[in-house]
Rosetta silent file (secondary structure, phi, psi, omega in degrees, C-alpha in Angstrom):
SEQUENCE: XXXXXXXXXXXXXXXXXXXXXXXXXXXXXXXXXXXXXXXXXXXXXXXXXXXXXXXXXXXXXXXXXXXXXXXX
SCORE:     score description
SCORE:     0.000 S_00000001
   1 L     0.000  136.462  176.093  -90.106  -82.800  117.682 S_00000001
   2 L  -104.851  173.540 -176.750  -91.385  -84.011  121.033 S_00000001
   3 H   -59.874  -41.183 -178.977  -94.956  -84.630  122.161 S_00000001
   4 H   -60.860  -45.220  179.053  -95.243  -81.267  123.940 S_00000001
   5 H   -66.318  -39.449  178.282  -94.234  -79.353  120.784 S_00000001
   6 H   -60.796  -46.479  178.032  -96.513  -81.541  118.679 S_00000001
   7 H   -59.304  -44.802 -179.491  -99.476  -80.789  120.968 S_00000001
   8 H   -62.993  -41.482  179.287  -98.727  -77.068  120.836 S_00000001
   9 H   -67.224  -40.467  175.587  -98.494  -77.120  117.039 S_00000001
  10 H   -59.723  -42.557 -178.570 -101.752  -79.062  116.742 S_00000001
  11 H   -66.285  -37.615 -175.800 -103.450  -76.527  118.998 S_00000001
  12 H   -90.942  -31.217 -174.330 -102.173  -73.522  117.083 S_00000001
  13 H  -109.542  -16.425 -178.584 -102.043  -74.810  113.492 S_00000001
  14 L    87.214 -177.773 -174.266 -104.636  -77.583  113.424 S_00000001
  15 L   -89.763   -5.234  178.021 -104.397  -81.079  112.024 S_00000001
  16 L   -82.991  100.172 -175.110 -103.887  -80.136  108.363 S_00000001
  17 H   -64.850  -15.052  175.914 -100.133  -80.586  108.065 S_00000001
  18 H   -69.380  -19.244  177.281 -100.118  -78.652  104.791 S_00000001
  19 H   -85.868  -11.365 -178.933 -100.701  -75.503  106.874 S_00000001
  20 L   -81.733  153.063  171.038  -97.620  -76.196  108.993 S_00000001
  21 L   -57.614  141.494 -173.789  -94.171  -74.899  108.087 S_00000001
  22 H   -52.706  -41.990 -178.769  -92.540  -77.634  105.976 S_00000001
  23 H   -66.831  -36.276  177.555  -89.804  -78.468  108.493 S_00000001
  24 H   -71.152  -37.076  177.924  -92.346  -78.809  111.313 S_00000001
  25 H   -63.328  -42.597  178.411  -94.629  -80.934  109.150 S_00000001
  26 H   -64.241  -40.468  177.244  -91.760  -83.305  108.368 S_00000001
  27 H   -65.019  -37.773  177.813  -90.853  -83.518  112.055 S_00000001
  28 H   -64.817  -42.103  178.444  -94.506  -84.232  112.862 S_00000001
  29 H   -61.669  -43.013  178.046  -94.629  -87.043  110.291 S_00000001
  30 H   -62.138  -41.834  178.274  -91.506  -88.586  111.826 S_00000001
  31 H   -66.050  -41.552  178.036  -93.061  -88.369  115.283 S_00000001
  32 H   -61.312  -34.952  178.893  -96.317  -89.874  114.015 S_00000001
  33 H   -70.161  -22.369 -174.062  -94.380  -92.803  112.561 S_00000001
  34 H  -109.674  -11.389 -169.684  -92.738  -93.471  115.925 S_00000001
  35 L  -132.303  117.922  174.745  -95.346  -92.590  118.532 S_00000001
  36 H   -64.607  -33.705  178.552  -98.764  -94.086  119.211 S_00000001
  37 H   -63.723  -41.666  178.252  -99.466  -91.124  121.501 S_00000001
  38 H   -63.563  -41.611  178.197  -98.819  -88.708  118.634 S_00000001
  39 H   -60.941  -43.707  179.236 -101.146  -90.705  116.369 S_00000001
  40 H   -63.556  -42.384  178.214 -103.900  -90.563  119.012 S_00000001
  41 H   -64.156  -41.860  179.331 -103.421  -86.806  119.445 S_00000001
  42 H   -64.839  -42.501  178.724 -103.460  -86.300  115.675 S_00000001
  43 H   -61.791  -43.053  179.893 -106.602  -88.398  115.276 S_00000001
  44 H   -66.256  -42.775  178.369 -108.377  -86.405  117.977 S_00000001
  45 H   -63.696  -37.780  177.446 -107.269  -83.081  116.488 S_00000001
  46 H   -64.070  -44.313  178.720 -108.444  -84.261  113.055 S_00000001
  47 H   -62.518  -42.072  178.992 -111.829  -85.240  114.478 S_00000001
  48 H   -62.434  -42.952  178.378 -112.091  -81.887  116.235 S_00000001
  49 H   -62.108  -45.154 -179.407 -111.267  -80.035  113.002 S_00000001
  50 H   -63.247  -42.354  179.102 -113.826  -82.046  111.050 S_00000001
  51 H   -64.058  -42.263 -179.844 -116.491  -81.472  113.675 S_00000001
  52 H   -58.578  -38.287 -177.707 -115.706  -77.765  113.792 S_00000001
  53 L   -96.233   10.235  173.086 -116.249  -77.484  110.042 S_00000001
  54 L    80.672   16.768  178.194 -119.361  -79.671  110.022 S_00000001
  55 L   -95.805  161.555  176.504 -117.878  -82.783  108.436 S_00000001
  56 L   -79.225  129.047 -177.963 -118.342  -86.371  109.569 S_00000001
  57 L   -98.984   33.285 -173.534 -115.356  -87.557  111.605 S_00000001
  58 L   -68.914  -45.636 -172.250 -116.071  -91.253  111.080 S_00000001
  59 L  -104.852   75.198 -177.980 -112.957  -92.603  109.342 S_00000001
  60 H   -70.610  -35.720  178.683 -110.047  -91.247  111.331 S_00000001
  61 H   -61.410  -43.178  177.818 -107.678  -94.079  110.377 S_00000001
  62 H   -63.620  -38.544  178.962 -108.234  -93.299  106.702 S_00000001
  63 H   -65.627  -43.991  178.357 -107.695  -89.603  107.353 S_00000001
  64 H   -61.632  -47.563  179.426 -104.424  -90.260  109.186 S_00000001
  65 H   -60.008  -43.417 -179.213 -103.203  -92.560  106.388 S_00000001
  66 H   -63.526  -43.579 -179.098 -104.200  -90.042  103.735 S_00000001
  67 H   -67.127  -45.298 -179.857 -102.454  -87.174  105.521 S_00000001
  68 H   -63.996  -37.536  178.671  -99.256  -89.124  106.169 S_00000001
  69 H   -66.916  -33.742 -177.799  -99.172  -90.264  102.549 S_00000001
  70 H   -75.220  -34.892 -175.074  -99.601  -86.719  101.303 S_00000001
  71 H   -88.584  -38.430 -173.115  -96.869  -85.194  103.488 S_00000001
  72 L   -78.702    0.000    0.000  -94.205  -87.915  103.553 S_00000001
Protein backbone atom coordinates (compact mmCIF):
# COMPACT_ATOMS: atom_id res chain seq x y z
CA UNK A 1 0.00 0.00 0.00
CA UNK A 2 1.29 3.46 -0.84
CA UNK A 3 0.46 6.79 0.77
CA UNK A 4 -2.09 7.74 -1.91
CA UNK A 5 -4.05 4.49 -1.39
CA UNK A 6 -3.77 4.88 2.38
CA UNK A 7 -5.19 8.42 2.20
CA UNK A 8 -8.05 7.23 -0.01
CA UNK A 9 -8.86 4.37 2.36
CA UNK A 10 -8.78 6.67 5.38
CA UNK A 11 -11.15 9.05 3.61
CA UNK A 12 -13.60 6.34 2.63
CA UNK A 13 -13.35 3.88 5.53
CA UNK A 14 -12.20 6.03 8.45
CA UNK A 15 -9.46 5.41 10.97
CA UNK A 16 -10.96 2.29 12.59
CA UNK A 17 -8.92 -0.41 10.87
CA UNK A 18 -11.39 -3.06 12.02
CA UNK A 19 -13.81 -1.66 9.42
CA UNK A 20 -11.27 -2.13 6.63
CA UNK A 21 -11.02 -5.33 4.61
CA UNK A 22 -8.47 -7.53 6.42
CA UNK A 23 -5.87 -7.46 3.64
CA UNK A 24 -6.04 -3.66 3.42
CA UNK A 25 -5.82 -3.32 7.20
CA UNK A 26 -2.68 -5.47 7.26
CA UNK A 27 -1.15 -3.41 4.45
CA UNK A 28 -2.02 -0.24 6.36
CA UNK A 29 -0.33 -1.56 9.52
CA UNK A 30 2.81 -2.34 7.51
CA UNK A 31 2.78 1.16 6.04
CA UNK A 32 2.24 2.70 9.47
CA UNK A 33 5.26 0.80 10.78
CA UNK A 34 7.43 2.19 7.99
CA UNK A 35 6.14 5.70 7.34
CA UNK A 36 6.01 8.74 9.60
CA UNK A 37 3.75 10.40 7.02
CA UNK A 38 1.26 7.53 7.31
CA UNK A 39 1.32 7.80 11.11
CA UNK A 40 0.60 11.55 10.89
CA UNK A 41 -2.27 10.95 8.46
CA UNK A 42 -3.67 8.19 10.68
CA UNK A 43 -3.43 10.37 13.78
CA UNK A 44 -5.26 13.20 12.04
CA UNK A 45 -7.95 10.87 10.71
CA UNK A 46 -8.36 9.39 14.21
CA UNK A 47 -8.72 12.87 15.70
CA UNK A 48 -11.25 13.78 13.03
CA UNK A 49 -13.26 10.62 13.73
CA UNK A 50 -13.22 11.28 17.47
CA UNK A 51 -14.27 14.88 17.00
CA UNK A 52 -17.04 13.85 14.61
CA UNK A 53 -18.48 11.49 17.22
CA UNK A 54 -18.05 13.94 20.11
CA UNK A 55 -15.12 12.28 21.85
CA UNK A 56 -11.99 13.96 23.18
CA UNK A 57 -9.09 13.57 20.74
CA UNK A 58 -6.41 14.26 23.34
CA UNK A 59 -4.26 11.10 23.38
CA UNK A 60 -3.58 10.33 19.74
CA UNK A 61 -0.32 8.48 20.43
CA UNK A 62 -2.17 6.11 22.75
CA UNK A 63 -4.90 5.63 20.17
CA UNK A 64 -2.37 4.82 17.44
CA UNK A 65 -0.56 2.34 19.71
CA UNK A 66 -3.83 0.73 20.75
CA UNK A 67 -5.02 0.37 17.15
CA UNK A 68 -1.73 -1.04 15.88
CA UNK A 69 -1.63 -3.51 18.76
CA UNK A 70 -5.16 -4.66 18.04
CA UNK A 71 -4.65 -5.19 14.30
CA UNK A 72 -1.09 -6.53 14.10
